[in-house]
PDB file of N, CA, C and O in Angstrom:
ATOM      1  N   UNK A   1       2.713 -16.391  -6.958  1.00  0.00           N
ATOM      2  CA  UNK A   1       3.382 -15.247  -6.387  1.00  0.00           C
ATOM      3  C   UNK A   1       3.308 -15.343  -4.866  1.00  0.00           C
ATOM      4  O   UNK A   1       2.281 -15.717  -4.301  1.00  0.00           O
ATOM      5  N   UNK A   2       4.404 -15.002  -4.227  1.00  0.00           N
ATOM      6  CA  UNK A   2       4.482 -15.021  -2.775  1.00  0.00           C
ATOM      7  C   UNK A   2       4.297 -13.608  -2.218  1.00  0.00           C
ATOM      8  O   UNK A   2       4.460 -12.624  -2.939  1.00  0.00           O
ATOM      9  N   UNK A   3       3.960 -13.517  -0.946  1.00  0.00           N
ATOM     10  CA  UNK A   3       3.801 -12.219  -0.305  1.00  0.00           C
ATOM     11  C   UNK A   3       5.109 -11.447  -0.350  1.00  0.00           C
ATOM     12  O   UNK A   3       5.103 -10.226  -0.510  1.00  0.00           O
ATOM     13  N   UNK A   4       6.218 -12.135  -0.211  1.00  0.00           N
ATOM     14  CA  UNK A   4       7.530 -11.484  -0.285  1.00  0.00           C
ATOM     15  C   UNK A   4       7.705 -10.782  -1.636  1.00  0.00           C
ATOM     16  O   UNK A   4       8.294  -9.702  -1.698  1.00  0.00           O
ATOM     17  N   UNK A   5       7.206 -11.379  -2.701  1.00  0.00           N
ATOM     18  CA  UNK A   5       7.310 -10.773  -4.031  1.00  0.00           C
ATOM     19  C   UNK A   5       6.540  -9.462  -4.108  1.00  0.00           C
ATOM     20  O   UNK A   5       6.968  -8.535  -4.796  1.00  0.00           O
ATOM     21  N   UNK A   6       5.407  -9.371  -3.411  1.00  0.00           N
ATOM     22  CA  UNK A   6       4.640  -8.125  -3.395  1.00  0.00           C
ATOM     23  C   UNK A   6       5.411  -7.011  -2.698  1.00  0.00           C
ATOM     24  O   UNK A   6       5.305  -5.848  -3.087  1.00  0.00           O
ATOM     25  N   UNK A   7       6.187  -7.355  -1.671  1.00  0.00           N
ATOM     26  CA  UNK A   7       6.936  -6.353  -0.920  1.00  0.00           C
ATOM     27  C   UNK A   7       8.068  -5.732  -1.746  1.00  0.00           C
ATOM     28  O   UNK A   7       8.605  -4.691  -1.369  1.00  0.00           O
ATOM     29  N   UNK A   8       8.423  -6.346  -2.841  1.00  0.00           N
ATOM     30  CA  UNK A   8       9.491  -5.832  -3.695  1.00  0.00           C
ATOM     31  C   UNK A   8       8.959  -4.881  -4.766  1.00  0.00           C
ATOM     32  O   UNK A   8       9.740  -4.336  -5.545  1.00  0.00           O
ATOM     33  N   UNK A   9       7.661  -4.678  -4.815  1.00  0.00           N
ATOM     34  CA  UNK A   9       7.049  -3.883  -5.885  1.00  0.00           C
ATOM     35  C   UNK A   9       6.641  -2.498  -5.378  1.00  0.00           C
ATOM     36  O   UNK A   9       6.172  -2.343  -4.251  1.00  0.00           O
ATOM     37  N   UNK A  10       6.830  -1.509  -6.234  1.00  0.00           N
ATOM     38  CA  UNK A  10       6.450  -0.140  -5.911  1.00  0.00           C
ATOM     39  C   UNK A  10       4.986   0.072  -6.268  1.00  0.00           C
ATOM     40  O   UNK A  10       4.516  -0.407  -7.300  1.00  0.00           O
ATOM     41  N   UNK A  11       4.263   0.794  -5.409  1.00  0.00           N
ATOM     42  CA  UNK A  11       2.845   1.056  -5.626  1.00  0.00           C
ATOM     43  C   UNK A  11       2.695   2.457  -6.223  1.00  0.00           C
ATOM     44  O   UNK A  11       3.203   3.436  -5.676  1.00  0.00           O
ATOM     45  N   UNK A  12       1.988   2.534  -7.358  1.00  0.00           N
ATOM     46  CA  UNK A  12       1.783   3.801  -8.051  1.00  0.00           C
ATOM     47  C   UNK A  12       0.293   4.016  -8.246  1.00  0.00           C
ATOM     48  O   UNK A  12      -0.428   3.121  -8.685  1.00  0.00           O
ATOM     49  N   UNK A  13      -0.162   5.240  -7.907  1.00  0.00           N
ATOM     50  CA  UNK A  13      -1.567   5.593  -8.068  1.00  0.00           C
ATOM     51  C   UNK A  13      -1.815   5.975  -9.518  1.00  0.00           C
ATOM     52  O   UNK A  13      -1.181   6.893 -10.038  1.00  0.00           O
ATOM     53  N   UNK A  14      -2.718   5.286 -10.163  1.00  0.00           N
ATOM     54  CA  UNK A  14      -3.025   5.505 -11.571  1.00  0.00           C
ATOM     55  C   UNK A  14      -3.718   6.856 -11.808  1.00  0.00           C
ATOM     56  O   UNK A  14      -3.619   7.415 -12.900  1.00  0.00           O
ATOM     57  N   UNK A  15      -4.415   7.378 -10.798  1.00  0.00           N
ATOM     58  CA  UNK A  15      -5.161   8.629 -10.957  1.00  0.00           C
ATOM     59  C   UNK A  15      -4.255   9.835 -11.182  1.00  0.00           C
ATOM     60  O   UNK A  15      -4.532  10.671 -12.042  1.00  0.00           O
ATOM     61  N   UNK A  16      -3.168   9.925 -10.407  1.00  0.00           N
ATOM     62  CA  UNK A  16      -2.273  11.080 -10.532  1.00  0.00           C
ATOM     63  C   UNK A  16      -0.818  10.688 -10.788  1.00  0.00           C
ATOM     64  O   UNK A  16       0.068  11.542 -10.759  1.00  0.00           O
ATOM     65  N   UNK A  17      -0.574   9.419 -11.036  1.00  0.00           N
ATOM     66  CA  UNK A  17       0.772   8.884 -11.326  1.00  0.00           C
ATOM     67  C   UNK A  17       1.755   9.139 -10.189  1.00  0.00           C
ATOM     68  O   UNK A  17       2.958   9.246 -10.424  1.00  0.00           O
ATOM     69  N   UNK A  18       1.263   9.235  -8.980  1.00  0.00           N
ATOM     70  CA  UNK A  18       2.111   9.480  -7.819  1.00  0.00           C
ATOM     71  C   UNK A  18       2.622   8.165  -7.250  1.00  0.00           C
ATOM     72  O   UNK A  18       1.878   7.190  -7.149  1.00  0.00           O
ATOM     73  N   UNK A  19       3.888   8.148  -6.884  1.00  0.00           N
ATOM     74  CA  UNK A  19       4.480   6.986  -6.229  1.00  0.00           C
ATOM     75  C   UNK A  19       4.076   7.001  -4.765  1.00  0.00           C
ATOM     76  O   UNK A  19       4.336   7.974  -4.058  1.00  0.00           O
ATOM     77  N   UNK A  20       3.445   5.934  -4.310  1.00  0.00           N
ATOM     78  CA  UNK A  20       3.010   5.855  -2.921  1.00  0.00           C
ATOM     79  C   UNK A  20       4.044   5.171  -2.037  1.00  0.00           C
ATOM     80  O   UNK A  20       4.078   5.420  -0.832  1.00  0.00           O
ATOM     81  N   UNK A  21       4.873   4.330  -2.601  1.00  0.00           N
ATOM     82  CA  UNK A  21       5.897   3.620  -1.839  1.00  0.00           C
ATOM     83  C   UNK A  21       5.869   2.133  -2.148  1.00  0.00           C
ATOM     84  O   UNK A  21       5.318   1.702  -3.161  1.00  0.00           O
ATOM     85  N   UNK A  22       6.465   1.369  -1.268  1.00  0.00           N
ATOM     86  CA  UNK A  22       6.534  -0.080  -1.428  1.00  0.00           C
ATOM     87  C   UNK A  22       5.624  -0.761  -0.416  1.00  0.00           C
ATOM     88  O   UNK A  22       5.410  -0.246   0.682  1.00  0.00           O
ATOM     89  N   UNK A  23       5.096  -1.908  -0.786  1.00  0.00           N
ATOM     90  CA  UNK A  23       4.212  -2.668   0.103  1.00  0.00           C
ATOM     91  C   UNK A  23       4.990  -3.042   1.358  1.00  0.00           C
ATOM     92  O   UNK A  23       6.093  -3.584   1.283  1.00  0.00           O
ATOM     93  N   UNK A  24       4.396  -2.742   2.519  1.00  0.00           N
ATOM     94  CA  UNK A  24       5.034  -3.041   3.788  1.00  0.00           C
ATOM     95  C   UNK A  24       4.374  -4.230   4.485  1.00  0.00           C
ATOM     96  O   UNK A  24       5.034  -5.007   5.175  1.00  0.00           O
ATOM     97  N   UNK A  25       3.075  -4.356   4.294  1.00  0.00           N
ATOM     98  CA  UNK A  25       2.329  -5.409   4.974  1.00  0.00           C
ATOM     99  C   UNK A  25       1.071  -5.734   4.178  1.00  0.00           C
ATOM    100  O   UNK A  25       0.718  -5.030   3.231  1.00  0.00           O
ATOM    101  N   UNK A  26       0.411  -6.796   4.572  1.00  0.00           N
ATOM    102  CA  UNK A  26      -0.811  -7.227   3.890  1.00  0.00           C
ATOM    103  C   UNK A  26      -1.866  -7.528   4.937  1.00  0.00           C
ATOM    104  O   UNK A  26      -1.579  -8.156   5.956  1.00  0.00           O
ATOM    105  N   UNK A  27      -3.075  -7.082   4.688  1.00  0.00           N
ATOM    106  CA  UNK A  27      -4.206  -7.346   5.564  1.00  0.00           C
ATOM    107  C   UNK A  27      -5.047  -8.437   4.911  1.00  0.00           C
ATOM    108  O   UNK A  27      -5.495  -8.278   3.775  1.00  0.00           O
ATOM    109  N   UNK A  28      -5.263  -9.535   5.615  1.00  0.00           N
ATOM    110  CA  UNK A  28      -6.054 -10.606   5.020  1.00  0.00           C
ATOM    111  C   UNK A  28      -7.104 -11.106   5.997  1.00  0.00           C
ATOM    112  O   UNK A  28      -6.970 -10.954   7.211  1.00  0.00           O
ATOM    113  N   UNK A  29      -8.142 -11.700   5.450  1.00  0.00           N
ATOM    114  CA  UNK A  29      -9.248 -12.245   6.222  1.00  0.00           C
ATOM    115  C   UNK A  29      -8.854 -13.633   6.712  1.00  0.00           C
ATOM    116  O   UNK A  29      -8.556 -14.519   5.911  1.00  0.00           O
ATOM    117  N   UNK A  30      -8.853 -13.818   8.019  1.00  0.00           N
ATOM    118  CA  UNK A  30      -8.438 -15.106   8.584  1.00  0.00           C
ATOM    119  C   UNK A  30      -9.406 -16.239   8.252  1.00  0.00           C
ATOM    120  O   UNK A  30      -8.994 -17.392   8.125  1.00  0.00           O
ATOM    121  N   UNK A  31     -10.668 -15.918   8.115  1.00  0.00           N
ATOM    122  CA  UNK A  31     -11.673 -16.962   7.845  1.00  0.00           C
ATOM    123  C   UNK A  31     -11.589 -17.467   6.408  1.00  0.00           C
ATOM    124  O   UNK A  31     -11.627 -18.674   6.168  1.00  0.00           O
ATOM    125  N   UNK A  32     -11.476 -16.547   5.454  1.00  0.00           N
ATOM    126  CA  UNK A  32     -11.472 -16.939   4.044  1.00  0.00           C
ATOM    127  C   UNK A  32     -10.067 -17.117   3.479  1.00  0.00           C
ATOM    128  O   UNK A  32      -9.876 -17.812   2.482  1.00  0.00           O
ATOM    129  N   UNK A  33      -9.084 -16.483   4.124  1.00  0.00           N
ATOM    130  CA  UNK A  33      -7.721 -16.547   3.624  1.00  0.00           C
ATOM    131  C   UNK A  33      -7.465 -15.604   2.457  1.00  0.00           C
ATOM    132  O   UNK A  33      -6.405 -15.664   1.833  1.00  0.00           O
ATOM    133  N   UNK A  34      -8.427 -14.734   2.155  1.00  0.00           N
ATOM    134  CA  UNK A  34      -8.294 -13.800   1.031  1.00  0.00           C
ATOM    135  C   UNK A  34      -7.619 -12.503   1.477  1.00  0.00           C
ATOM    136  O   UNK A  34      -7.809 -12.047   2.605  1.00  0.00           O
ATOM    137  N   UNK A  35      -6.836 -11.924   0.580  1.00  0.00           N
ATOM    138  CA  UNK A  35      -6.205 -10.636   0.849  1.00  0.00           C
ATOM    139  C   UNK A  35      -7.273  -9.554   0.770  1.00  0.00           C
ATOM    140  O   UNK A  35      -8.000  -9.465  -0.219  1.00  0.00           O
ATOM    141  N   UNK A  36      -7.367  -8.734   1.811  1.00  0.00           N
ATOM    142  CA  UNK A  36      -8.335  -7.644   1.832  1.00  0.00           C
ATOM    143  C   UNK A  36      -7.708  -6.309   1.441  1.00  0.00           C
ATOM    144  O   UNK A  36      -8.362  -5.479   0.809  1.00  0.00           O
ATOM    145  N   UNK A  37      -6.437  -6.095   1.813  1.00  0.00           N
ATOM    146  CA  UNK A  37      -5.792  -4.815   1.521  1.00  0.00           C
ATOM    147  C   UNK A  37      -4.281  -4.968   1.573  1.00  0.00           C
ATOM    148  O   UNK A  37      -3.748  -5.893   2.186  1.00  0.00           O
ATOM    149  N   UNK A  38      -3.602  -4.029   0.910  1.00  0.00           N
ATOM    150  CA  UNK A  38      -2.158  -3.926   1.048  1.00  0.00           C
ATOM    151  C   UNK A  38      -1.874  -2.658   1.833  1.00  0.00           C
ATOM    152  O   UNK A  38      -2.617  -1.681   1.734  1.00  0.00           O
ATOM    153  N   UNK A  39      -0.804  -2.671   2.610  1.00  0.00           N
ATOM    154  CA  UNK A  39      -0.456  -1.531   3.450  1.00  0.00           C
ATOM    155  C   UNK A  39       0.887  -0.978   2.988  1.00  0.00           C
ATOM    156  O   UNK A  39       1.880  -1.698   2.885  1.00  0.00           O
ATOM    157  N   UNK A  40       0.884   0.329   2.711  1.00  0.00           N
ATOM    158  CA  UNK A  40       2.086   1.030   2.257  1.00  0.00           C
ATOM    159  C   UNK A  40       2.371   2.129   3.269  1.00  0.00           C
ATOM    160  O   UNK A  40       1.472   2.911   3.578  1.00  0.00           O
ATOM    161  N   UNK A  41       3.599   2.220   3.803  1.00  0.00           N
ATOM    162  CA  UNK A  41       3.913   3.284   4.764  1.00  0.00           C
ATOM    163  C   UNK A  41       3.715   4.659   4.141  1.00  0.00           C
ATOM    164  O   UNK A  41       3.988   4.864   2.958  1.00  0.00           O
ATOM    165  N   UNK A  42       3.234   5.602   4.958  1.00  0.00           N
ATOM    166  CA  UNK A  42       3.027   6.967   4.499  1.00  0.00           C
ATOM    167  C   UNK A  42       4.317   7.764   4.515  1.00  0.00           C
ATOM    168  O   UNK A  42       5.407   7.208   4.650  1.00  0.00           O
ATOM    169  N   UNK A  43       4.180   9.065   4.377  1.00  0.00           N
ATOM    170  CA  UNK A  43       5.327   9.976   4.357  1.00  0.00           C
ATOM    171  C   UNK A  43       5.921  10.063   5.755  1.00  0.00           C
ATOM    172  O   UNK A  43       5.189  10.070   6.745  1.00  0.00           O
ATOM    173  N   UNK A  44       7.259  10.130   5.838  1.00  0.00           N
ATOM    174  CA  UNK A  44       7.950  10.230   7.116  1.00  0.00           C
ATOM    175  C   UNK A  44       7.670  11.545   7.816  1.00  0.00           C
ATOM    176  O   UNK A  44       7.258  12.514   7.178  1.00  0.00           O
ATOM    177  N   UNK A  45       7.890  11.588   9.129  1.00  0.00           N
ATOM    178  CA  UNK A  45       7.613  12.787   9.915  1.00  0.00           C
ATOM    179  C   UNK A  45       8.566  13.926   9.544  1.00  0.00           C
ATOM    180  O   UNK A  45       8.186  14.811   8.779  1.00  0.00           O
ATOM    181  N   UNK A  46       9.768  13.923  10.057  1.00  0.00           N
ATOM    182  CA  UNK A  46      10.735  14.988   9.776  1.00  0.00           C
ATOM    183  C   UNK A  46      11.858  14.395   8.938  1.00  0.00           C
ATOM    184  O   UNK A  46      12.699  13.652   9.443  1.00  0.00           O
ATOM    185  N   UNK A  47      11.863  14.727   7.670  1.00  0.00           N
ATOM    186  CA  UNK A  47      12.880  14.232   6.724  1.00  0.00           C
ATOM    187  C   UNK A  47      12.932  12.711   6.680  1.00  0.00           C
ATOM    188  O   UNK A  47      13.939  12.143   6.258  1.00  0.00           O
ATOM    189  N   UNK A  48      11.879  12.051   7.102  1.00  0.00           N
ATOM    190  CA  UNK A  48      11.828  10.594   7.064  1.00  0.00           C
ATOM    191  C   UNK A  48      12.663   9.920   8.129  1.00  0.00           C
ATOM    192  O   UNK A  48      12.837   8.702   8.096  1.00  0.00           O
ATOM    193  N   UNK A  49      13.189  10.693   9.085  1.00  0.00           N
ATOM    194  CA  UNK A  49      14.089  10.129  10.083  1.00  0.00           C
ATOM    195  C   UNK A  49      13.337   9.569  11.288  1.00  0.00           C
ATOM    196  O   UNK A  49      13.698   8.508  11.796  1.00  0.00           O
ATOM    197  N   UNK A  50      12.325  10.246  11.744  1.00  0.00           N
ATOM    198  CA  UNK A  50      11.673   9.905  12.998  1.00  0.00           C
ATOM    199  C   UNK A  50      10.434   9.047  12.844  1.00  0.00           C
ATOM    200  O   UNK A  50       9.488   9.199  13.617  1.00  0.00           O
ATOM    201  N   UNK A  51      10.409   8.172  11.895  1.00  0.00           N
ATOM    202  CA  UNK A  51       9.303   7.244  11.727  1.00  0.00           C
ATOM    203  C   UNK A  51       8.145   7.834  10.935  1.00  0.00           C
ATOM    204  O   UNK A  51       8.259   8.901  10.332  1.00  0.00           O
ATOM    205  N   UNK A  52       7.049   7.125  10.952  1.00  0.00           N
ATOM    206  CA  UNK A  52       5.872   7.518  10.188  1.00  0.00           C
ATOM    207  C   UNK A  52       4.653   7.466  11.095  1.00  0.00           C
ATOM    208  O   UNK A  52       4.572   6.629  11.995  1.00  0.00           O
ATOM    209  N   UNK A  53       3.707   8.364  10.853  1.00  0.00           N
ATOM    210  CA  UNK A  53       2.489   8.327  11.646  1.00  0.00           C
ATOM    211  C   UNK A  53       1.258   8.036  10.794  1.00  0.00           C
ATOM    212  O   UNK A  53       0.143   7.972  11.310  1.00  0.00           O
ATOM    213  N   UNK A  54       1.461   7.859   9.492  1.00  0.00           N
ATOM    214  CA  UNK A  54       0.356   7.509   8.600  1.00  0.00           C
ATOM    215  C   UNK A  54       0.758   6.344   7.705  1.00  0.00           C
ATOM    216  O   UNK A  54       1.939   6.048   7.527  1.00  0.00           O
ATOM    217  N   UNK A  55      -0.250   5.697   7.153  1.00  0.00           N
ATOM    218  CA  UNK A  55      -0.016   4.620   6.201  1.00  0.00           C
ATOM    219  C   UNK A  55      -1.192   4.562   5.234  1.00  0.00           C
ATOM    220  O   UNK A  55      -2.309   4.961   5.561  1.00  0.00           O
ATOM    221  N   UNK A  56      -0.915   4.057   4.042  1.00  0.00           N
ATOM    222  CA  UNK A  56      -1.959   3.865   3.039  1.00  0.00           C
ATOM    223  C   UNK A  56      -2.496   2.447   3.190  1.00  0.00           C
ATOM    224  O   UNK A  56      -1.743   1.480   3.080  1.00  0.00           O
ATOM    225  N   UNK A  57      -3.794   2.321   3.441  1.00  0.00           N
ATOM    226  CA  UNK A  57      -4.435   1.005   3.493  1.00  0.00           C
ATOM    227  C   UNK A  57      -5.288   0.911   2.231  1.00  0.00           C
ATOM    228  O   UNK A  57      -6.388   1.461   2.168  1.00  0.00           O
ATOM    229  N   UNK A  58      -4.767   0.210   1.233  1.00  0.00           N
ATOM    230  CA  UNK A  58      -5.371   0.156  -0.095  1.00  0.00           C
ATOM    231  C   UNK A  58      -6.144  -1.151  -0.258  1.00  0.00           C
ATOM    232  O   UNK A  58      -5.547  -2.227  -0.256  1.00  0.00           O
ATOM    233  N   UNK A  59      -7.475  -1.064  -0.399  1.00  0.00           N
ATOM    234  CA  UNK A  59      -8.270  -2.288  -0.590  1.00  0.00           C
ATOM    235  C   UNK A  59      -7.814  -3.056  -1.832  1.00  0.00           C
ATOM    236  O   UNK A  59      -7.428  -2.464  -2.840  1.00  0.00           O
ATOM    237  N   UNK A  60      -7.865  -4.374  -1.737  1.00  0.00           N
ATOM    238  CA  UNK A  60      -7.405  -5.210  -2.842  1.00  0.00           C
ATOM    239  C   UNK A  60      -8.211  -4.976  -4.111  1.00  0.00           C
ATOM    240  O   UNK A  60      -7.691  -5.141  -5.214  1.00  0.00           O
ATOM    241  N   UNK A  61      -9.485  -4.591  -3.963  1.00  0.00           N
ATOM    242  CA  UNK A  61     -10.320  -4.331  -5.139  1.00  0.00           C
ATOM    243  C   UNK A  61      -9.866  -3.096  -5.910  1.00  0.00           C
ATOM    244  O   UNK A  61     -10.264  -2.916  -7.060  1.00  0.00           O
ATOM    245  N   UNK A  62      -9.033  -2.234  -5.299  1.00  0.00           N
ATOM    246  CA  UNK A  62      -8.535  -1.021  -5.965  1.00  0.00           C
ATOM    247  C   UNK A  62      -7.256  -1.269  -6.772  1.00  0.00           C
ATOM    248  O   UNK A  62      -6.759  -0.365  -7.443  1.00  0.00           O
ATOM    249  N   UNK A  63      -6.732  -2.483  -6.706  1.00  0.00           N
ATOM    250  CA  UNK A  63      -5.538  -2.814  -7.482  1.00  0.00           C
ATOM    251  C   UNK A  63      -5.956  -3.074  -8.919  1.00  0.00           C
ATOM    252  O   UNK A  63      -6.784  -3.943  -9.193  1.00  0.00           O
ATOM    253  N   UNK A  64      -5.363  -2.302  -9.843  1.00  0.00           N
ATOM    254  CA  UNK A  64      -5.696  -2.443 -11.267  1.00  0.00           C
ATOM    255  C   UNK A  64      -4.840  -3.516 -11.924  1.00  0.00           C
ATOM    256  O   UNK A  64      -5.336  -4.339 -12.693  1.00  0.00           O
ATOM    257  N   UNK A  65      -3.548  -3.494 -11.611  1.00  0.00           N
ATOM    258  CA  UNK A  65      -2.643  -4.430 -12.272  1.00  0.00           C
ATOM    259  C   UNK A  65      -1.401  -4.644 -11.415  1.00  0.00           C
ATOM    260  O   UNK A  65      -0.901  -3.720 -10.774  1.00  0.00           O
ATOM    261  N   UNK A  66      -0.918  -5.875 -11.420  1.00  0.00           N
ATOM    262  CA  UNK A  66       0.332  -6.207 -10.750  1.00  0.00           C
ATOM    263  C   UNK A  66       1.318  -6.608 -11.822  1.00  0.00           C
ATOM    264  O   UNK A  66       1.140  -7.621 -12.499  1.00  0.00           O
ATOM    265  N   UNK A  67       2.363  -5.804 -11.975  1.00  0.00           N
ATOM    266  CA  UNK A  67       3.371  -6.071 -12.991  1.00  0.00           C
ATOM    267  C   UNK A  67       4.630  -6.658 -12.380  1.00  0.00           C
ATOM    268  O   UNK A  67       4.645  -7.053 -11.214  1.00  0.00           O
ATOM    269  N   UNK A  68       5.701  -6.712 -13.191  1.00  0.00           N
ATOM    270  CA  UNK A  68       6.966  -7.264 -12.714  1.00  0.00           C
ATOM    271  C   UNK A  68       7.612  -6.388 -11.650  1.00  0.00           C
ATOM    272  O   UNK A  68       8.219  -6.901 -10.710  1.00  0.00           O
ATOM    273  N   UNK A  69       7.487  -5.051 -11.792  1.00  0.00           N
ATOM    274  CA  UNK A  69       8.153  -4.132 -10.880  1.00  0.00           C
ATOM    275  C   UNK A  69       7.210  -3.244 -10.092  1.00  0.00           C
ATOM    276  O   UNK A  69       7.587  -2.734  -9.037  1.00  0.00           O
ATOM    277  N   UNK A  70       5.992  -3.048 -10.577  1.00  0.00           N
ATOM    278  CA  UNK A  70       5.076  -2.108  -9.932  1.00  0.00           C
ATOM    279  C   UNK A  70       3.684  -2.700  -9.745  1.00  0.00           C
ATOM    280  O   UNK A  70       3.304  -3.682 -10.384  1.00  0.00           O
ATOM    281  N   UNK A  71       2.940  -2.063  -8.842  1.00  0.00           N
ATOM    282  CA  UNK A  71       1.529  -2.378  -8.633  1.00  0.00           C
ATOM    283  C   UNK A  71       0.762  -1.096  -8.925  1.00  0.00           C
ATOM    284  O   UNK A  71       0.990  -0.077  -8.273  1.00  0.00           O
ATOM    285  N   UNK A  72      -0.138  -1.135  -9.890  1.00  0.00           N
ATOM    286  CA  UNK A  72      -0.958   0.024 -10.219  1.00  0.00           C
ATOM    287  C   UNK A  72      -2.257  -0.038  -9.431  1.00  0.00           C
ATOM    288  O   UNK A  72      -2.964  -1.046  -9.447  1.00  0.00           O
ATOM    289  N   UNK A  73      -2.558   1.059  -8.740  1.00  0.00           N
ATOM    290  CA  UNK A  73      -3.797   1.144  -7.981  1.00  0.00           C
ATOM    291  C   UNK A  73      -4.566   2.375  -8.438  1.00  0.00           C
ATOM    292  O   UNK A  73      -3.987   3.314  -8.985  1.00  0.00           O
ATOM    293  N   UNK A  74      -5.857   2.363  -8.213  1.00  0.00           N
ATOM    294  CA  UNK A  74      -6.700   3.501  -8.563  1.00  0.00           C
ATOM    295  C   UNK A  74      -7.479   3.880  -7.311  1.00  0.00           C
ATOM    296  O   UNK A  74      -8.513   3.286  -7.004  1.00  0.00           O
ATOM    297  N   UNK A  75      -6.964   4.892  -6.582  1.00  0.00           N
ATOM    298  CA  UNK A  75      -7.555   5.293  -5.315  1.00  0.00           C
ATOM    299  C   UNK A  75      -7.532   6.813  -5.170  1.00  0.00           C
ATOM    300  O   UNK A  75      -6.746   7.509  -5.813  1.00  0.00           O
ATOM    301  N   UNK A  76      -8.407   7.297  -4.318  1.00  0.00           N
ATOM    302  CA  UNK A  76      -8.353   8.687  -3.879  1.00  0.00           C
ATOM    303  C   UNK A  76      -7.452   8.677  -2.642  1.00  0.00           C
ATOM    304  O   UNK A  76      -7.767   8.026  -1.646  1.00  0.00           O
ATOM    305  N   UNK A  77      -6.352   9.384  -2.709  1.00  0.00           N
ATOM    306  CA  UNK A  77      -5.328   9.310  -1.673  1.00  0.00           C
ATOM    307  C   UNK A  77      -5.877   9.644  -0.281  1.00  0.00           C
ATOM    308  O   UNK A  77      -5.473   9.021   0.701  1.00  0.00           O
ATOM    309  N   UNK A  78      -6.775  10.599  -0.183  1.00  0.00           N
ATOM    310  CA  UNK A  78      -7.331  10.988   1.118  1.00  0.00           C
ATOM    311  C   UNK A  78      -8.163   9.867   1.736  1.00  0.00           C
ATOM    312  O   UNK A  78      -8.253   9.766   2.960  1.00  0.00           O
ATOM    313  N   UNK A  79      -8.768   9.030   0.908  1.00  0.00           N
ATOM    314  CA  UNK A  79      -9.621   7.954   1.408  1.00  0.00           C
ATOM    315  C   UNK A  79      -8.818   6.788   2.001  1.00  0.00           C
ATOM    316  O   UNK A  79      -9.303   6.090   2.891  1.00  0.00           O
ATOM    317  N   UNK A  80      -7.613   6.583   1.517  1.00  0.00           N
ATOM    318  CA  UNK A  80      -6.836   5.413   1.960  1.00  0.00           C
ATOM    319  C   UNK A  80      -5.724   5.770   2.941  1.00  0.00           C
ATOM    320  O   UNK A  80      -5.096   4.875   3.507  1.00  0.00           O
ATOM    321  N   UNK A  81      -5.470   7.060   3.154  1.00  0.00           N
ATOM    322  CA  UNK A  81      -4.420   7.488   4.101  1.00  0.00           C
ATOM    323  C   UNK A  81      -5.000   7.473   5.506  1.00  0.00           C
ATOM    324  O   UNK A  81      -5.938   8.214   5.803  1.00  0.00           O
ATOM    325  N   UNK A  82      -4.451   6.640   6.361  1.00  0.00           N
ATOM    326  CA  UNK A  82      -4.958   6.454   7.725  1.00  0.00           C
ATOM    327  C   UNK A  82      -3.842   6.680   8.734  1.00  0.00           C
ATOM    328  O   UNK A  82      -2.663   6.548   8.404  1.00  0.00           O
ATOM    329  N   UNK A  83      -4.216   7.021   9.968  1.00  0.00           N
ATOM    330  CA  UNK A  83      -3.273   7.124  11.062  1.00  0.00           C
ATOM    331  C   UNK A  83      -2.800   5.731  11.445  1.00  0.00           C
ATOM    332  O   UNK A  83      -3.591   4.788  11.455  1.00  0.00           O
ATOM    333  N   UNK A  84      -1.514   5.593  11.761  1.00  0.00           N
ATOM    334  CA  UNK A  84      -0.982   4.311  12.214  1.00  0.00           C
ATOM    335  C   UNK A  84      -1.579   3.966  13.572  1.00  0.00           C
ATOM    336  O   UNK A  84      -1.810   4.846  14.401  1.00  0.00           O
ATOM    337  N   UNK A  85      -1.825   2.684  13.790  1.00  0.00           N
ATOM    338  CA  UNK A  85      -2.410   2.237  15.057  1.00  0.00           C
ATOM    339  C   UNK A  85      -1.351   1.891  16.087  1.00  0.00           C
ATOM    340  O   UNK A  85      -1.678   1.638  17.246  1.00  0.00           O
ATOM    341  N   UNK A  86      -0.105   1.877  15.692  1.00  0.00           N
ATOM    342  CA  UNK A  86       0.951   1.518  16.654  1.00  0.00           C
ATOM    343  C   UNK A  86       1.736   2.700  17.079  1.00  0.00           C
ATOM    344  O   UNK A  86       2.660   2.572  17.883  1.00  0.00           O
TER     345      UNK A  86
END
């Protein structure tokens, strides 16, 4: 599987069956080459027009299953929702 293939999959939280969005980026360890987390954009500011100020940084260990169309994760939404650094 390629990183591009992950970006085509929707991320769904298994705890509350909420759709979090699609993978936007991947955080990986440069020394080991292992994926540490997937990054999913958060909710848009005003009607989704003016960008986003939050994102979900989901640790790779929280991924339960990667299917053909979706990625199931098991996370507490408040723990993984972070302010964007850019």
